[in-house]
C-alpha positions in Angstrom: 4.0 -37.3 -41.4 5.2 -39.9 -38.8 7.0 -38.0 -36.4 10.3 -38.4 -34.8 8.8 -39.1 -31.2 4.8 -39.2 -30.3 3.3 -39.1 -26.6 1.4 -42.2 -25.6 -1.7 -41.0 -23.6 -4.1 -43.9 -22.9 -7.4 -44.1 -21.2 -6.1 -44.9 -18.0 -4.0 -42.3 -18.1 -6.6 -39.7 -18.6 -8.5 -41.2 -15.6 -5.5 -41.0 -13.7 -5.6 -37.2 -14.3 -9.3 -36.3 -13.9 -9.3 -38.3 -10.2 -6.7 -35.9 -9.4 -8.2 -32.9 -10.5 -11.5 -34.2 -9.1 -9.5 -34.3 -5.9 -8.9 -31.2 -5.4 -5.4 -31.9 -4.5 -3.4 -30.5 -7.3 0.1 -30.5 -6.3 2.7 -31.6 -4.8 0.2 -34.9 -2.3 -0.3 -38.2 -2.2 -0.1 -39.3 -5.9 3.5 -37.9 -5.8 4.5 -40.2 -2.5 3.4 -43.0 -4.6 5.3 -42.3 -7.7 8.0 -41.9 -5.1 7.7 -45.2 -3.7 6.9 -47.3 -6.9 10.0 -45.4 -8.5 11.7 -46.7 -5.9 11.1 -50.0 -5.7 11.3 -50.2 -10.1 14.9 -49.3 -9.9 16.1 -50.9 -6.7 16.7 -48.3 -3.9 15.8 -47.7 -0.9 14.2 -44.1 -1.3 13.1 -41.1 -4.0 12.4 -38.0 -4.1 10.1 -36.6 -7.3 10.9 -32.9 -8.6 9.9 -30.6 -11.7 12.4 -32.3 -13.9 15.7 -34.0 -14.7 17.4 -30.9 -14.9 16.2 -30.4 -11.1 17.2 -33.6 -10.0 20.9 -33.1 -11.4 21.0 -29.9 -9.5 19.8 -30.9 -6.1 22.0 -34.4 -6.7 25.3 -32.4 -7.6 24.6 -30.0 -4.3 23.4 -32.7 -2.1 27.1 -34.3 -2.8 28.7 -30.8 -1.9 29.6 -30.1 -5.4 30.4 -26.3 -5.9 33.3 -23.8 -7.0 36.7 -25.2 -7.3 35.0 -28.6 -8.0 35.1 -30.3 -11.3 32.6 -32.9 -12.6 32.9 -35.3 -15.5 30.8 -36.1 -18.5 30.5 -36.5 -22.0 30.6 -34.6 -24.4 27.9 -36.2 -26.3 25.0 -35.6 -24.7 22.4 -32.7 -24.1 23.1 -29.3 -22.4 21.0 -30.3 -19.3 24.6 -31.7 -17.8 26.3 -28.7 -18.7 23.4 -26.3 -17.4 23.3 -28.3 -14.2 27.1 -28.2 -13.5 27.0 -24.3 -13.9 24.3 -23.9 -11.5 26.1 -24.8 -8.8 29.2 -22.9 -9.6 31.6 -25.8 -11.0 33.4 -26.7 -14.0 32.3 -29.2 -16.7 34.9 -31.5 -17.7 34.2 -33.7 -20.4 35.1 -36.8 -22.1 35.1 -38.6 -25.1 32.5 -41.4 -25.8 32.6 -45.3 -27.1 32.2 -45.7 -30.7 30.0 -48.6 -30.6 27.7 -47.8 -27.9 27.8 -43.7 -27.8 28.2 -43.6 -23.9 31.2 -42.6 -21.5 33.9 -44.9 -21.0 36.4 -45.4 -18.1 39.2 -45.5 -20.3 38.5 -41.8 -21.4 37.2 -40.8 -17.8 40.6 -41.7 -16.2 42.3 -39.4 -18.7 40.2 -36.3 -17.7 40.2 -36.9 -13.8 42.3 -34.5 -11.7 42.2 -33.5 -7.7 38.9 -31.3 -8.2 37.3 -34.2 -9.6 34.3 -34.3 -7.4 31.5 -36.4 -9.1 31.3 -38.3 -12.7 27.3 -38.1 -14.4 27.0 -41.0 -16.4 24.7 -40.8 -19.0 23.1 -44.4 -20.1 22.7 -43.2 -23.7 19.6 -44.0 -26.1 18.3 -46.8 -24.1 21.9 -48.7 -24.0 23.4 -48.4 -20.1 27.2 -47.4 -19.9 29.5 -49.8 -18.4 28.8 -48.3 -15.1 30.7 -50.9 -12.8 33.9 -50.0 -14.6 33.3 -46.4 -14.2 32.3 -46.2 -10.5 35.7 -48.5 -9.7 37.6 -45.8 -10.1 36.2 -44.5 -7.0 34.6 -41.0 -7.6 30.8 -40.5 -6.5 28.7 -41.0 -9.6 25.5 -39.7 -10.4 23.3 -42.3 -12.8 21.3 -39.9 -15.3 18.7 -42.5 -16.5 16.5 -40.3 -18.6 17.0 -42.6 -21.3 17.2 -45.8 -19.4 14.4 -46.4 -17.3 13.9 -49.9 -16.8 17.2 -51.0 -18.5 19.5 -53.5 -16.7 23.2 -54.8 -16.1 23.6 -58.3 -15.7 20.1 -58.3 -14.4 20.1 -55.2 -12.2 18.4 -52.1 -13.1 20.4 -49.3 -14.7 20.2 -46.2 -11.4 21.0 -49.0 -8.7 24.7 -48.8 -9.0 25.5 -45.3 -8.3 25.8 -43.1 -5.4 22.9 -41.4 -6.5 20.5 -41.6 -9.9 17.9 -39.3 -11.6 15.3 -39.9 -14.3 13.3 -38.1 -16.5 9.6 -37.8 -16.8 9.6 -35.0 -20.1 6.7 -35.9 -22.4 8.8 -37.7 -25.2 10.7 -39.6 -22.3 10.2 -43.4 -21.4 7.1 -42.5 -18.9 6.3 -38.9 -20.4 4.5 -36.3 -18.1 4.9 -33.0 -20.2 7.8 -32.4 -17.3 9.2 -34.1 -14.1 12.3 -35.7 -12.7 13.0 -38.2 -9.8 16.3 -38.5 -7.4 17.2 -41.7 -6.5 19.4 -42.8 -3.8 20.5 -45.6 -0.9 21.8 -43.0 1.0 19.3 -41.5 3.2 21.3 -38.4 4.2 21.2 -37.2 0.5 17.8 -37.6 0.1 17.1 -36.2 3.2 19.0 -33.1 1.7 17.5 -33.1 -1.8 13.8 -33.4 0.3 14.9 -30.1 2.5 15.9 -28.4 -1.0 13.2 -28.9 -3.5 10.7 -27.0 -1.4 11.8 -23.4 0.4 8.2 -22.5 2.2 7.7 -23.2 6.0 11.1 -23.5 7.2 12.6 -22.6 10.8 16.0 -21.8 9.4 16.7 -20.0 6.1 18.9 -21.4 2.9 18.7 -20.3 -1.0 15.6 -23.2 -1.7 13.8 -24.2 -4.6 10.7 -24.2 -6.1 11.1 -27.9 -7.6 8.2 -29.7 -6.5 6.4 -32.0 -9.2 2.2 -31.8 -9.0 0.1 -34.6 -8.7 -1.3 -33.9 -11.8 1.8 -34.9 -13.6 2.7 -37.7 -10.9 -0.3 -39.2 -11.8 1.0 -39.3 -15.3 3.7 -40.8 -14.4 1.8 -43.9 -12.3 -0.5 -44.6 -14.9 2.6 -45.6 -17.5 4.6 -47.2 -15.1 1.9 -49.8 -14.7 3.0 -50.2 -18.8 6.6 -50.0 -18.6 7.5 -53.8 -19.5 5.2 -53.7 -22.2 6.4 -50.2 -23.8 9.7 -52.0 -23.7 8.3 -55.0 -25.3 7.3 -52.8 -27.7 10.6 -50.7 -28.3 12.5 -54.3 -28.7 10.0 -55.6 -31.4 10.3 -52.6 -33.5 14.1 -52.7 -32.7 14.4 -56.0 -34.0 12.0 -55.6 -37.6 14.5 -52.6 -37.9 17.3 -54.9 -37.1 16.3 -57.3 -39.4 15.5 -55.1 -42.9 18.4 -52.5 -42.5 21.0 -55.8 -42.3 21.7 -55.4 -45.9 21.9 -51.8 -45.9 25.1 -49.3 -45.2 24.5 -48.3 -41.5 26.3 -48.9 -38.9 24.3 -49.8 -35.3 25.2 -49.5 -31.6 27.1 -52.9 -30.5 25.2 -54.0 -27.4 27.3 -55.9 -24.8 25.9 -59.4 -23.6 25.6 -58.4 -20.5 23.4 -54.8 -20.8 19.9 -54.7 -22.2 19.4 -51.8 -24.4 15.2 -50.3 -24.5 15.7 -48.7 -27.2 14.3 -44.8 -25.9 16.1 -44.3 -29.3 16.9 -46.2 -32.6 20.0 -44.8 -33.3 22.1 -45.3 -37.0 25.2 -43.5 -38.3 25.5 -42.9 -42.1 27.4 -41.1 -44.1 26.1 -37.2 -44.8 23.3 -37.4 -42.6 21.5 -34.0 -42.8 20.9 -35.0 -46.6 19.4 -38.7 -45.9 17.3 -36.8 -42.9 15.9 -34.5 -45.5 14.9 -37.5 -48.0 13.4 -39.2 -45.2 11.2 -35.8 -44.7 10.2 -35.8 -48.2 9.0 -39.2 -47.4 6.8 -38.3 -44.5 8.7 -39.6 -42.1 11.1 -37.5 -39.6 14.2 -38.1 -38.4 16.4 -36.3 -36.0 20.0 -35.7 -34.8 19.6 -38.0 -31.1 21.9 -34.9 -29.7 21.3 -31.5 -30.8 24.9 -30.7 -30.6 28.0 -32.1 -28.5 28.7 -30.4 -25.3 32.4 -29.3 -26.4 31.2 -28.0 -30.0 29.4 -25.6 -27.5 32.4 -24.6 -25.1 34.4 -24.3 -28.5 37.2 -27.3 -27.2 39.0 -29.6 -29.5 39.9 -33.3 -28.9 36.8 -35.5 -29.1 37.0 -37.3 -32.5 34.5 -40.3 -31.0 31.7 -37.5 -30.4 32.5 -35.5 -33.6 32.6 -38.6 -35.9 29.6 -40.1 -33.9 27.6 -36.4 -34.2 28.1 -35.7 -37.9 26.8 -39.6 -38.7 24.0 -40.4 -36.3 20.4 -40.0 -37.0 17.5 -41.4 -34.8 14.4 -43.1 -36.8 11.2 -43.2 -35.2 10.6 -45.8 -32.3 8.2 -45.5 -29.2 5.1 -47.6 -28.4 2.3 -46.5 -30.4 4.5 -46.9 -33.7 2.6 -49.3 -35.9 4.2 -52.8 -37.5 2.8 -50.8 -41.0 4.7 -47.1 -40.3 7.9 -49.4 -39.4 7.7 -51.3 -42.4 7.2 -47.9 -44.4 10.7 -46.3 -42.5 12.6 -49.2 -43.4 11.5 -49.2 -46.7 12.2 -45.8 -47.2 15.9 -46.1 -45.5 16.3 -48.8 -48.1 14.9 -46.7 -51.0 17.5 -44.0 -50.1 20.5 -45.8 -49.3 
């Protein structure tokens, strides 16, 4: 079976973890600090705070922006429930927007339709490795949280995704671009926001009491990410090579692919195709030993029983994510293309 996702762990990653274990400093320490510095440098911002997950990063980002009861937070419906959870954690109201049919990202036009005087923030995920039109969205003047869980290393006009918003977040979940099992990062040029988040991520040894969290990252997890950061460019190039092979092999088959605007770099965290009868297609692929998945399990508006998201519905019903990761071999990629062509 060719799995849909596969963790890439190599000898240098293992060596980093062993080094931490031998040091005796397993919890948050100097390796976490090193990861924070490297992450800020990668994205091109001044400050970074490591946390236990991408969800923790979103939660603390909203708190640092003063989002709470009576606030509204705009986000796309076509995204995982982590965003919905984070907004509910702070007692705010999620407001959903439809997506662009060509990039599967939230758009300025759809954001404008749902802005009210209660709008406190916009969460802008860069879906599947293809950045959203972030400049246009942020020009609305509402504080933006860039969700770069899918897009670590992608660029817009040569500038790293994650460097545009007031605050941005990364995820180091096992199947992400840099995978350590769990982990996250908050980044910003605003020192005040970052210091607030740094204070909130740990609760012990404080002169005053307020509700704080156990959101620290361990040096063990940080060691894996630090090691993989050194290979990020190679990871992205391998993903692009596989995507180019897919593009060439599937160009004569009746599938819809995302449209990549010239100024935006697609790093192919996921390779998503749109086709009719996607559930049956995935069953047929599994019969051939290839695991495919829905790239978003279920749109948020369907969880909340809300009508009025036609593009999200169409994309969700047709979208299939086929395997793409740095350790996928050319032989496996050709096998995947052959299977798709045979089925279609």
